[in-house]
C-alpha positions as CSV (number, residue, x, y, z in Angstrom):
1,M,65.0,-111.0,-57.1
2,K,67.9,-109.1,-55.4
3,I,65.5,-106.2,-54.9
4,I,63.0,-108.4,-53.1
5,S,65.7,-109.8,-50.9
6,N,66.7,-106.2,-49.9
7,H,63.2,-105.4,-48.9
8,I,62.8,-108.5,-46.8
9,A,66.0,-107.7,-45.1
10,Q,64.9,-104.2,-44.3
11,F,61.6,-105.4,-43.1
12,T,63.2,-107.9,-40.9
13,I,65.5,-105.3,-39.4
14,L,62.6,-103.0,-38.8
15,L,60.6,-105.8,-37.2
16,L,63.5,-106.6,-34.9
17,F,63.8,-102.9,-33.9
18,L,60.3,-102.7,-33.0
19,T,60.5,-105.8,-31.0
20,V,63.4,-104.4,-29.0
21,I,61.6,-101.2,-28.4
22,A,58.5,-103.0,-27.3
23,G,60.5,-105.1,-24.9
24,C,62.1,-102.0,-23.3
25,S,58.9,-100.3,-22.9
26,S,57.0,-103.2,-21.6
27,T,55.9,-103.2,-17.9
28,S,54.7,-106.0,-15.8
29,P,51.0,-105.9,-15.0
30,T,51.8,-105.6,-11.3
31,Q,53.9,-102.6,-11.7
32,F,51.3,-100.9,-14.0
33,E,48.6,-101.5,-11.5
34,E,50.7,-100.0,-8.7
35,V,51.5,-97.1,-10.9
36,Q,47.9,-96.7,-11.9
37,E,46.7,-97.1,-8.3
38,T,49.3,-94.5,-7.2
39,T,48.3,-92.2,-10.0
40,N,44.6,-92.5,-9.4
41,K,44.7,-92.4,-5.6
42,T,43.4,-89.1,-4.3
43,P,45.3,-88.1,-1.2
44,S,43.2,-87.8,2.0
45,P,42.7,-84.2,3.0
46,E,44.7,-83.1,6.0
47,P,42.5,-82.5,9.1
48,S,41.5,-79.0,9.5
49,L,43.6,-77.0,11.8
50,T,40.9,-74.3,12.4
51,P,40.1,-74.6,16.1
52,S,36.4,-75.0,16.9
53,P,35.1,-72.2,19.0
54,T,35.4,-73.1,22.7
55,Q,32.4,-71.9,24.7
56,I,33.7,-69.8,27.6
57,Q,31.9,-70.5,30.8
58,P,31.2,-67.5,32.8
59,S,33.5,-67.3,35.8
60,A,31.9,-67.5,39.2
61,T,31.4,-64.2,41.0
62,N,31.9,-63.5,44.7
63,T,28.3,-62.3,45.1
64,P,27.1,-63.7,48.4
65,P,23.8,-65.6,48.3
66,P,20.9,-63.6,49.5
67,P,20.2,-64.0,53.3
68,T,17.6,-66.4,54.1
69,H,14.7,-64.6,55.8
70,T,13.9,-66.2,59.1
71,H,10.5,-65.2,60.4
72,T,10.8,-64.4,64.0
73,P,7.4,-64.4,65.6
74,T,6.6,-61.2,67.5
75,E,5.6,-61.6,71.0
76,T,2.0,-60.9,71.6
77,S,1.3,-59.0,74.7
78,T,-1.4,-60.5,76.8
79,S,-1.7,-57.6,79.2
80,T,-4.6,-55.2,78.9
81,P,-3.5,-51.6,78.0
82,T,-4.0,-49.1,80.8
83,P,-6.7,-46.6,79.6
84,T,-5.4,-43.0,79.4
85,S,-7.5,-40.3,80.9
86,E,-8.9,-37.8,78.5
87,P,-7.1,-34.5,78.6
88,P,-9.3,-31.6,79.8
89,A,-10.7,-29.3,77.2
90,L,-12.9,-26.2,77.5
91,V,-15.7,-25.0,75.1
92,V,-17.3,-21.6,75.3
93,N,-21.1,-21.9,75.3
94,E,-21.8,-18.3,74.6
95,D,-20.1,-15.0,73.6
96,A,-18.1,-14.0,76.8
97,A,-15.5,-11.7,78.1
98,C,-12.3,-13.1,79.3
99,R,-10.9,-11.2,82.3
100,V,-7.6,-10.4,84.0
101,G,-8.8,-12.3,87.2
102,P,-11.4,-14.7,88.3
103,G,-14.3,-12.3,88.8
104,L,-16.6,-9.8,87.0
105,I,-14.9,-7.0,88.9
106,Y,-11.6,-7.6,86.9
107,D,-10.9,-5.8,83.7
108,I,-11.6,-7.5,80.4
109,N,-8.5,-8.9,78.7
110,A,-10.1,-10.6,75.6
111,Y,-13.4,-11.7,74.1
112,L,-14.4,-15.3,73.5
113,S,-16.9,-16.3,70.8
114,V,-19.4,-19.1,71.2
115,G,-17.8,-22.4,70.2
116,A,-14.3,-21.2,70.9
117,V,-11.9,-23.8,72.4
118,P,-9.2,-21.8,74.2
119,I,-6.3,-23.7,75.8
120,L,-7.2,-24.7,79.4
121,L,-4.4,-23.7,81.9
122,G,-5.8,-24.0,85.4
123,Q,-8.6,-23.0,87.8
124,D,-9.2,-20.8,90.8
125,P,-9.5,-22.3,94.3
126,E,-13.3,-22.2,94.2
127,N,-13.6,-23.9,90.8
128,A,-15.8,-21.0,89.6
129,W,-13.4,-19.7,87.0
130,W,-11.0,-21.2,84.5
131,S,-7.7,-19.8,83.4
132,V,-7.2,-20.1,79.6
133,E,-4.9,-19.1,76.9
134,E,-6.6,-17.2,74.1
135,P,-4.6,-17.7,70.8
136,L,-6.4,-14.9,68.8
137,F,-5.5,-12.2,71.4
138,N,-2.3,-14.0,72.4
139,T,-3.0,-13.6,76.1
140,N,-4.0,-15.5,79.3
141,C,-7.3,-14.6,80.9
142,W,-10.1,-16.0,83.1
143,V,-13.6,-17.1,82.0
144,S,-16.5,-18.0,84.2
145,S,-17.4,-21.7,84.6
146,E,-21.1,-20.9,84.2
147,I,-20.8,-20.0,80.5
148,V,-18.4,-22.9,79.4
149,S,-18.4,-26.7,79.2
150,V,-15.3,-28.6,80.4
151,Q,-14.6,-32.1,79.3
152,G,-12.0,-34.6,80.5
153,N,-10.3,-35.0,83.7
154,T,-9.4,-31.7,85.4
155,D,-7.8,-33.1,88.5
156,S,-4.3,-32.5,87.3
157,L,-4.9,-28.8,86.5
158,P,-3.0,-26.4,88.7
159,I,-4.8,-24.1,91.2
160,F,-3.9,-20.5,90.5
161,T,-4.0,-17.9,93.2
162,P,-5.8,-14.8,91.6
163,E,-4.4,-11.3,91.7
164,P,-5.7,-9.1,94.5
165,T,-9.3,-8.0,93.9
166,P,-9.4,-4.4,92.6
167,T,-11.5,-1.8,94.5
168,I,-15.1,-1.8,93.4
169,E,-16.0,1.5,91.8
170,P,-19.5,1.4,90.3
171,S,-19.8,3.5,87.3
172,A,-22.4,4.1,84.6
173,T,-19.7,4.6,82.1
174,P,-16.9,2.0,82.6
175,K,-13.7,2.3,80.8
176,Q,-13.9,-1.0,79.0
177,K,-15.3,-1.2,75.5
178,G,-18.1,-3.4,74.3
179,V,-21.7,-4.2,75.0
180,F,-22.4,-4.7,78.7
181,Y,-25.2,-5.1,81.2
182,Y,-25.4,-4.8,85.0
183,L,-25.6,-7.2,88.0
184,I,-25.7,-6.5,91.8
185,A,-22.9,-6.6,94.2
186,K,-24.8,-7.0,97.5
187,D,-24.0,-5.2,100.7
188,T,-21.0,-3.2,99.2
189,G,-22.2,0.2,100.5
190,G,-23.5,1.3,97.1
191,P,-26.5,3.5,96.2
192,V,-28.7,0.7,94.8
193,G,-31.4,-1.0,96.8
194,C,-30.3,-1.6,100.4
195,G,-26.7,-0.6,100.1
196,D,-25.8,-2.6,96.9
197,S,-23.8,-1.7,93.9
198,L,-24.3,-2.1,90.2
199,I,-21.4,-4.0,88.5
200,P,-21.0,-3.9,84.7
201,V,-20.8,-7.2,83.1
202,Y,-19.4,-7.4,79.6
203,A,-21.3,-9.7,77.2
204,G,-18.3,-10.4,75.0
205,I,-19.9,-8.5,72.1
206,P,-18.1,-5.5,70.6
207,T,-20.1,-2.4,70.0
208,S,-21.5,-2.3,66.5
209,G,-22.0,1.5,66.0
210,D,-25.7,0.9,65.8
211,F,-27.2,2.4,68.9
212,E,-30.5,0.5,69.0
213,K,-28.7,-2.8,68.0
214,D,-26.3,-2.4,70.9
215,I,-29.1,-1.9,73.4
216,H,-30.8,-4.9,72.1
217,N,-27.6,-7.0,72.4
218,A,-27.1,-5.8,76.0
219,L,-30.7,-6.6,77.0
220,H,-30.6,-10.0,75.2
221,A,-27.5,-11.0,77.1
222,L,-29.0,-9.9,80.5
223,L,-32.4,-11.6,80.0
224,K,-30.9,-15.0,78.8
225,L,-28.8,-15.2,82.0
226,K,-31.1,-17.6,84.0
227,V,-28.8,-18.2,86.9
228,E,-29.2,-16.4,90.3
229,E,-25.4,-16.0,90.9
230,F,-22.9,-15.3,88.2
231,G,-19.3,-14.8,88.9
232,G,-20.1,-14.0,92.5
233,Y,-22.7,-11.3,91.6
234,Y,-26.5,-11.5,92.0
235,N,-28.9,-11.5,89.1
236,P,-32.3,-10.3,90.3
237,L,-34.0,-11.3,86.9
238,H,-33.0,-15.0,87.2
239,N,-36.7,-16.0,87.7
240,A,-38.1,-13.8,85.0
241,H,-39.2,-15.2,81.6
242,L,-38.5,-12.3,79.2
243,N,-37.0,-11.6,75.8
244,T,-36.6,-8.4,73.8
245,G,-39.4,-7.6,71.4
246,G,-38.3,-4.3,69.9
247,I,-36.6,-1.0,70.6
248,S,-37.4,2.5,69.4
249,F,-35.4,5.7,70.1
250,D,-36.7,9.2,69.8
251,K,-33.7,11.4,68.8
252,G,-35.7,14.5,69.7
253,D,-36.1,13.9,73.4
254,G,-33.7,11.0,74.0
255,Q,-36.4,8.6,75.1
256,V,-36.1,4.8,74.5
257,K,-39.1,2.5,74.4
258,V,-38.4,-1.2,75.0
259,K,-41.0,-3.8,74.3
260,L,-40.5,-7.1,76.1
261,N,-42.2,-10.5,75.7
262,G,-42.9,-12.8,78.5
263,S,-43.5,-12.3,82.2
264,I,-41.7,-11.0,85.3
265,P,-42.6,-11.9,88.9
266,K,-43.3,-9.2,91.5
267,P,-40.2,-8.6,93.8
268,K,-40.5,-9.9,97.3
269,D,-39.6,-6.6,99.0
270,E,-38.4,-3.1,98.3
271,C,-34.7,-4.0,98.2
272,E,-35.5,-6.5,95.5
273,Y,-37.6,-4.0,93.6
274,H,-34.6,-1.6,93.3
275,R,-32.3,-4.5,92.3
276,V,-34.6,-5.5,89.5
277,R,-35.2,-1.8,88.4
278,G,-31.5,-1.0,88.7
279,V,-30.1,-3.8,86.4
280,L,-32.9,-3.4,83.8
281,W,-33.0,0.3,83.6
282,E,-29.3,1.0,83.9
283,T,-28.5,-1.5,81.1
284,V,-30.2,1.0,78.7
285,R,-29.8,4.3,80.5
286,H,-26.0,4.2,80.8
287,Y,-25.7,5.2,77.1
288,P,-25.1,8.9,77.0
289,R,-27.8,9.6,74.3
290,V,-30.5,8.2,76.5
291,K,-32.5,10.7,78.6
292,G,-35.1,8.2,79.8
293,V,-36.4,4.7,79.2
294,T,-39.7,2.8,79.6
295,F,-40.2,-0.9,79.5
296,W,-43.5,-2.5,78.3
297,I,-44.9,-6.0,78.4
298,G,-47.8,-5.8,76.1
299,D,-49.8,-2.7,77.1
300,K,-48.4,-2.7,80.7
301,L,-45.5,-0.7,82.0
302,V,-42.9,-3.0,83.7
303,G,-42.6,-0.3,86.4
304,D,-46.2,-0.9,87.4
305,L,-45.8,-4.6,87.2
306,I,-42.9,-4.8,89.6
307,A,-44.2,-2.0,92.0
308,I,-44.4,-2.8,95.7
309,I,-47.8,-1.5,96.8
310,D,-47.0,-1.0,100.4
311,R,-43.6,0.5,100.1
């Protein structure tokens, strides 16, 4: 019995101790909830301090704006332009000699080929010769107006006074070089015709070295000259209709035979006969190798065709 009482007492004491402890550790529901709320509450994250990238606006430059193009209307001229006169130009129509002065009596200074366009410088007082600059020979010289064509207005060209005319000295072997034929200088006290002289006229063709070819070229230049007066000299064959057919030369006796094609009128008098014969024969006979010359038209001697019966 005593033992049971001791156990009850111990149990009672234990129960009382537990009650005390439970009271000490007991928390009001409100406090617990606060604690629980505080414990379970997740703190809000602090706002990020990382700065957001700021877009940098390009700074304005001082480039001036492009100028505004203002179209200025051009003034339209209503006046009619004054026509300008065409500058004069000279064209050579056939191979020709260009001389020191305006006349066949002057020495040759250069040769002009057909189609050449020398620089036109001036003219003589009679407008029969033109002063030109020949670039190939680099010289100034005179060319006859009868063998050239002039284009444009020549009124502004200067008039040149020619050098004094040299003394006429007819010669069968003139000093100039090149192919030449003869014309007549009337009433000069010469031995041809009735006091006339033979004047060499250069054709503007250099000698080729071929004797027969040179004779052919000289006769061709003479016979195609269809004017009565050329450079102040008389052409007695101006009314003939002839051309060169062929030339043969006999080296043994120095005789030249020339065949011509066409016709030749009979001279009106003895003076004219000697003029015709002089220019035709001497054009061939002046070559040193020639001892004699005969001209033929068909089977007729030209000497017979032009003979004056009553002379």
